[in-house]
N, CA and C of each residue as an Amber inpcrd file, in Angstrom:
protein
   351
  -0.6930000  51.9120000  83.4710000  -0.6480000  52.5220000  81.7360000
  -2.1930000  53.7270000  81.2680000  -1.9260000  54.6780000  81.4080000
  -2.5190000  56.1230000  81.4000000  -3.2560000  55.8220000  79.5620000
  -4.0850000  56.4050000  79.4270000  -4.6540000  56.8480000  78.4860000
  -4.5090000  58.5730000  77.7150000  -4.1640000  57.6570000  76.0470000
  -2.9640000  59.9200000  75.7960000  -4.4650000  60.7520000  76.4360000
  -4.2560000  61.9710000  76.4710000  -4.5900000  63.1590000  76.2150000
  -4.0170000  64.1630000  75.8860000  -5.0730000  64.1370000  75.0510000
  -4.1950000  65.5560000  73.8530000  -3.1640000  65.2950000  72.8330000
  -3.1500000  64.4040000  72.4670000  -2.4430000  63.7140000  71.1730000
  -3.4920000  63.6910000  70.4420000  -2.1590000  63.5160000  69.1030000
  -3.3610000  63.1820000  68.1290000  -1.9620000  62.6940000  67.0430000
  -2.6560000  62.2570000  66.3830000  -2.0050000  60.5940000  65.0340000
  -1.9170000  61.8800000  63.5070000  -0.3720000  61.6260000  62.7720000
  -0.2290000  62.1140000  61.6030000  -1.1140000  61.5290000  60.7290000
  -1.4920000  61.2340000  59.4210000  -2.1480000  60.3540000  58.4690000
  -0.8190000  59.0380000  58.0520000  -1.1830000  57.6060000  57.9780000
  -0.2550000  57.1900000  57.4720000   0.9060000  56.3960000  58.9230000
   0.8450000  57.1610000  60.2090000   1.6950000  57.3140000  61.1930000
   0.9990000  56.1370000  62.1100000   1.5840000  54.6400000  62.7560000
   1.3760000  53.4010000  63.0510000   0.7250000  53.5810000  64.4440000
  -0.4530000  53.1600000  65.0630000  -0.6360000  53.2700000  66.2710000
  -0.7920000  52.5040000  67.2370000  -0.6700000  51.1860000  66.3100000
  -0.6590000  49.3620000  67.1890000   0.4360000  48.5300000  65.9510000
   0.5120000  47.2330000  67.0780000   0.8230000  46.7260000  66.0860000
  -0.5470000  45.1320000  66.5910000  -0.5610000  44.5480000  65.6840000
  -1.9830000  43.8490000  65.9090000  -0.9470000  42.5340000  65.8970000
  -0.9280000  41.1810000  67.0960000  -0.2680000  39.6960000  66.5330000
  -1.2130000  38.9010000  66.8730000  -0.8360000  37.5490000  67.0000000
  -1.7190000  36.3100000  67.1170000  -1.3420000  35.8700000  68.6710000
  -2.0700000  35.6970000  69.8040000  -1.5940000  36.0640000  70.5170000
  -0.3410000  34.6890000  71.4140000  -0.4530000  33.7590000  70.7130000
   0.5950000  32.8340000  70.1800000   1.5480000  33.4440000  70.3450000
   1.9690000  34.5630000  69.8770000   3.1640000  34.6170000  68.7320000
   4.2170000  35.3030000  69.9380000   5.2300000  35.3840000  69.1940000
   6.1610000  35.8150000  70.3080000   7.7190000  36.4330000  69.6280000
   8.8740000  37.8910000  70.5140000   8.8420000  38.2780000  70.0150000
  10.8490000  37.4580000  69.3100000  11.3750000  38.3140000  68.3540000
  12.4660000  37.1740000  68.0150000  13.0180000  38.4960000  68.2500000
  14.6530000  38.2850000  67.6910000  15.8570000  38.9500000  67.0270000
  16.1320000  38.8110000  66.2200000  16.7430000  39.6680000  65.3720000
  16.8940000  39.1320000  63.7650000  18.8920000  40.0520000  64.0420000
  19.8580000  39.7960000  63.6690000  20.7230000  40.0730000  63.6170000
  21.2500000  39.9890000  62.4600000  22.6340000  40.8000000  61.6940000
  22.9810000  40.6060000  61.0510000  24.4440000  40.3380000  60.9950000
  25.6170000  39.4150000  59.8270000  26.3470000  39.2140000  60.4200000
  27.3910000  39.7470000  59.0460000  28.2630000  40.4100000  59.3660000
  29.0340000  40.3180000  57.6780000  29.2700000  38.5540000  56.5580000
  28.8840000  38.8740000  55.4160000  28.6050000  37.8010000  54.6510000
  29.9310000  36.3380000  54.5630000  30.7850000  37.1870000  54.6460000
  31.9750000  35.9200000  55.1550000  32.2030000  35.3990000  56.0030000
  31.2240000  35.2440000  57.6690000  30.8580000  34.8780000  58.5300000
  30.0780000  34.1210000  58.4900000  29.1550000  34.3300000  56.8600000
  27.6230000  32.9220000  56.9680000  28.2980000  31.4110000  57.0640000
  29.9640000  30.7680000  56.8050000  29.7750000  29.8130000  57.1670000
  29.8750000  29.0550000  58.0030000  29.7960000  29.6370000  59.0570000
  29.5650000  29.7020000  60.1350000  28.9410000  29.9960000  60.9020000
  27.6160000  29.8840000  60.9100000  26.3960000  30.1650000  61.6360000
  25.2830000  28.5360000  60.7290000  24.4340000  28.2730000  61.6090000
  24.1880000  27.5020000  61.2810000  22.4850000  27.5600000  61.8580000
  20.8670000  27.2410000  61.0460000  20.3650000  26.8920000  61.7610000
  19.9050000  25.8440000  63.2740000  19.8010000  26.3400000  63.9350000
  19.3580000  25.8680000  64.9780000  20.4290000  26.0530000  66.4670000
  22.1860000  26.8210000  65.7080000  22.9340000  26.6760000  66.2090000
  22.7250000  27.7900000  67.9650000  23.4030000  27.3660000  68.9170000
  22.1730000  28.2440000  70.1130000  23.1670000  29.6410000  70.0320000
  23.0250000  30.4870000  70.9150000  23.3710000  32.2490000  70.5590000
  23.0740000  32.1980000  71.9500000  23.9170000  33.7990000  72.2460000
  23.9280000  34.2880000  74.0630000  23.2700000  35.9460000  73.6500000
  22.3510000  35.7310000  74.1800000  22.0380000  37.5340000  73.3400000
  22.1490000  38.3940000  75.3280000  22.8830000  39.2530000  74.4880000
  23.5150000  40.5850000  75.6030000  21.8210000  41.7820000  75.6530000
  21.1420000  41.7700000  76.9300000  20.2370000  43.1290000  76.6360000
  20.0780000  44.2410000  77.0560000  19.5810000  44.7080000  76.9040000
  19.5790000  46.3010000  76.7570000  20.0530000  46.7510000  78.7000000
  19.0600000  45.6530000  79.4060000  19.1790000  45.8790000  80.5070000
  20.8660000  45.2250000  81.7590000  21.6440000  44.6750000  80.5530000
  22.8420000  44.3250000  81.1210000  22.7710000  42.3170000  81.4360000
  21.6740000  41.6090000  81.2040000  20.9880000  40.0820000  81.4820000
  22.1490000  39.3070000  80.4780000  21.6390000  37.8390000  80.6420000
  22.1870000  37.7010000  79.5630000  20.7700000  36.0020000  79.4420000
  20.5710000  35.5260000  77.6600000  19.4590000  34.7650000  78.3540000
  19.9530000  33.7720000  77.3330000  19.9410000  32.6810000  76.7000000
  19.5900000  31.5630000  75.5830000  19.3230000  32.0150000  74.8160000
  19.5020000  31.6300000  73.2320000  18.1360000  31.2660000  72.5580000
  19.3250000  30.4350000  70.9950000  18.9290000  30.4320000  69.7740000
  19.1280000  29.3570000  68.8180000  18.4490000  29.7040000  68.2860000
  19.5240000  29.9610000  66.2680000  18.7640000  30.9860000  65.1010000
  17.9490000  29.8020000  64.0240000  16.7260000  30.4320000  64.3890000
  15.7430000  29.3740000  63.4030000  15.5260000  29.8320000  62.3030000
  16.5300000  30.8330000  62.0230000  16.1030000  30.8740000  59.7020000
  17.3610000  32.0760000  59.9260000  18.1860000  31.2620000  58.3900000
  19.2850000  32.2120000  57.6080000  19.2940000  32.9680000  56.9600000
  19.1190000  34.0100000  55.5310000  18.8740000  34.6320000  55.2860000
  20.1120000  35.8360000  54.0910000  19.9760000  35.4910000  53.2140000
  21.0730000  36.7190000  52.9740000  19.7640000  38.1470000  52.6650000
  20.9320000  38.8900000  53.2540000  19.7980000  40.5240000  53.4600000
  20.7750000  41.6730000  52.5180000  20.3970000  41.5380000  50.8190000
  21.5590000  43.1490000  50.5280000  20.6050000  44.4860000  50.8640000
  19.2210000  43.9660000  50.9860000  18.6590000  45.1560000  52.1440000
  18.9960000  46.3500000  53.0460000  20.0030000  45.3740000  53.9500000
  20.1890000  46.2750000  55.1380000  20.5890000  46.9060000  55.0820000
  20.8620000  47.8510000  56.1780000  21.7830000  49.0710000  55.8910000
  23.2410000  48.8150000  56.6310000  24.0640000  50.2410000  56.2550000
  24.7310000  49.6220000  55.9800000  25.9890000  49.9340000  54.5130000
  25.3230000  49.9810000  53.3870000  25.7270000  49.4030000  51.6920000
  25.8550000  48.4030000  51.1590000  26.4580000  48.7330000  51.0740000
  26.5170000  47.4640000  49.1140000  27.0840000  45.8410000  49.2810000
  27.1940000  45.8470000  50.6940000  27.6650000  44.5000000  51.6550000
  27.1580000  43.7720000  51.6600000  26.6180000  42.8390000  51.7300000
  25.3070000  41.4800000  51.5680000  26.2830000  41.2730000  53.1260000
  24.6660000  40.7180000  54.0730000  24.9010000  40.2440000  54.8900000
  24.0300000  39.4240000  55.1110000  24.4530000  38.2110000  55.7500000
  23.7500000  37.4410000  56.7450000  23.0460000  37.8110000  57.9940000
  21.3950000  37.8570000  57.5080000  20.4770000  37.5650000  58.8490000
  20.0210000  36.3760000  59.3410000  20.2050000  36.5280000  60.2140000
  19.4680000  35.9690000  61.4140000  18.7750000  35.6910000  62.3220000
  17.4420000  35.2350000  62.1220000  16.3250000  35.5530000  62.7830000
  16.8210000  33.9050000  63.6120000  16.2230000  34.9120000  65.4280000
  16.6710000  34.2880000  66.9570000  15.3790000  34.3530000  67.0290000
  15.3640000  32.8430000  67.9540000  14.2140000  32.8750000  68.5320000
  15.3360000  32.5170000  70.5900000  14.5920000  33.2700000  71.1690000
  15.1110000  33.3080000  73.1790000  15.0130000  32.1090000  73.2910000
  15.5480000  31.5800000  74.7070000  14.6820000  30.7270000  75.3650000
  13.6980000  31.1150000  76.0010000  13.4530000  32.1750000  76.7510000
  12.9090000  32.8420000  77.7050000  12.2840000  33.7140000  77.1430000
  11.3310000  34.5220000  77.3000000  10.3230000  35.3270000  76.0830000
  11.0650000  36.1930000  77.0890000  11.0800000  38.2790000  75.9590000
  11.8820000  38.6430000  76.1660000  11.3530000  40.0620000  76.3280000
  12.3110000  40.7300000  77.6630000  11.3850000  41.3950000  78.8030000
  10.8880000  42.7420000  77.0520000   9.4280000  43.5470000  77.7900000
   9.6080000  44.4180000  76.9020000  10.0500000  45.1830000  76.9390000
  10.9870000  46.0380000  77.5870000  12.3770000  46.9740000  77.2250000
  12.8600000  46.8950000  76.5930000  13.1230000  45.7940000  76.1210000
  14.1430000  45.5860000  75.2450000  13.4130000  44.9790000  73.4720000
  12.4920000  45.7260000  73.5420000  11.7410000  45.6520000  72.0040000
  12.6180000  47.0950000  71.4260000  12.4570000  46.9370000  69.9950000
  13.2650000  48.0420000  69.7390000  14.6750000  48.8060000  70.3090000
  15.3570000  47.4830000  70.8110000  16.9590000  48.7930000  71.3490000
  17.8170000  47.5150000  70.9890000  18.6030000  47.9640000  70.7590000
  20.3560000  46.7650000  70.4500000  20.3850000  45.9540000  71.5440000
  20.1710000  44.4920000  70.8260000  20.3220000  43.2940000  71.6520000
  22.1230000  42.9430000  71.6520000  22.8990000  42.6280000  71.6010000
  24.1790000  42.0070000  71.5980000  23.8400000  40.6220000  70.8860000
  24.0290000  39.7810000  70.5610000  24.6820000  38.2810000  70.2080000
  25.7880000  37.9650000  69.4850000  26.0350000  36.7500000  70.4560000
  27.3580000  35.6790000  70.1160000  26.7700000  34.4280000  69.8720000
  27.5240000  33.9710000  69.4130000  27.2300000  32.2530000  68.5230000
  27.8930000  31.3170000  69.1940000  27.7690000  30.3860000  69.6730000
  27.9590000  29.5690000  70.6140000  28.7420000  28.6680000  69.2440000
  29.6780000  28.7610000  68.7460000  30.6770000  28.1410000  67.8750000
  31.4980000  26.5770000  67.7280000  30.8310000  26.0710000  69.4920000
  30.7400000  25.3120000  70.0270000  29.9080000  23.9120000  70.4980000
  28.4110000  24.5220000  69.8830000  27.3910000  23.8820000  70.1670000
  26.9200000  23.7400000  68.7480000  27.2300000  23.5510000  67.9230000
  26.2870000  24.0810000  66.4130000  26.1090000  22.5410000  66.5010000
  24.3740000  22.4890000  65.7860000  23.9330000  20.8170000  65.9120000
  24.3920000  19.8680000  65.5880000  25.1700000  20.4540000  63.9160000
  25.7450000  19.1800000  63.6920000  27.0250000  18.7980000  64.3130000
  27.5560000  19.3360000  64.9700000  29.2830000  18.9430000  65.6960000
  28.6320000  18.5730000  66.8430000  27.2440000  18.5080000  67.5540000
  27.0140000  17.4010000  68.9010000  26.3180000  17.0540000  68.3760000
  25.6940000  16.3990000  66.7120000  24.7000000  14.8440000  67.2620000
  26.9440000  14.4000000  66.3180000  27.4340000  14.8380000  65.8230000
  28.6060000  13.8720000  65.9380000  29.5600000  13.1930000  67.4700000
  29.2370000  14.4410000  68.4090000  30.1990000  14.0980000  70.0250000
  28.5210000  13.1200000  70.0830000  27.3610000  13.3440000  70.4150000
  26.3930000  12.1190000  70.5720000  27.1760000  11.1220000  70.3440000
  27.2020000  10.3900000  68.7850000  27.9710000   9.2690000  68.4190000
  28.7030000   9.0520000  68.9470000  29.6510000   9.6990000  69.2050000
  30.8530000   9.3170000  69.5100000  30.9790000   8.8300000  70.5970000
  29.8130000   9.5940000  71.5870000  29.6720000   8.6760000  72.7100000
  28.5410000   7.6450000  73.2320000  28.2630000   7.0530000  72.2610000
  26.9470000   6.1250000  72.4290000  27.5740000   4.9530000  71.9880000
  28.8280000   5.2260000  71.6760000  29.4480000   3.7000000  70.6000000
  30.8510000   3.5750000  71.7880000
């Protein structure tokens, strides 16, 4: 990486973002409010990266986001942690998210109990 030459910053312009060494990137996905009842923390997802590759991850938190772009309709925002580190090229780029509704943690617990008995 080369140092920038002959470039200037405007007052208030973001120069860098600092983060703890043990932090990791995450994905924020927005879903229509009426799909919220199908989402659950811990639920498995598939992430489609800008380079076409796929990675797995899981939902770490859910919240109603009335500040999301697109108007007055509330959306459910999901914070998603990838099973593998996200590539640098994916930062700030759109990532496709598919929710695996057949691997919901609560359903998996029922399957495990049934299998044990």
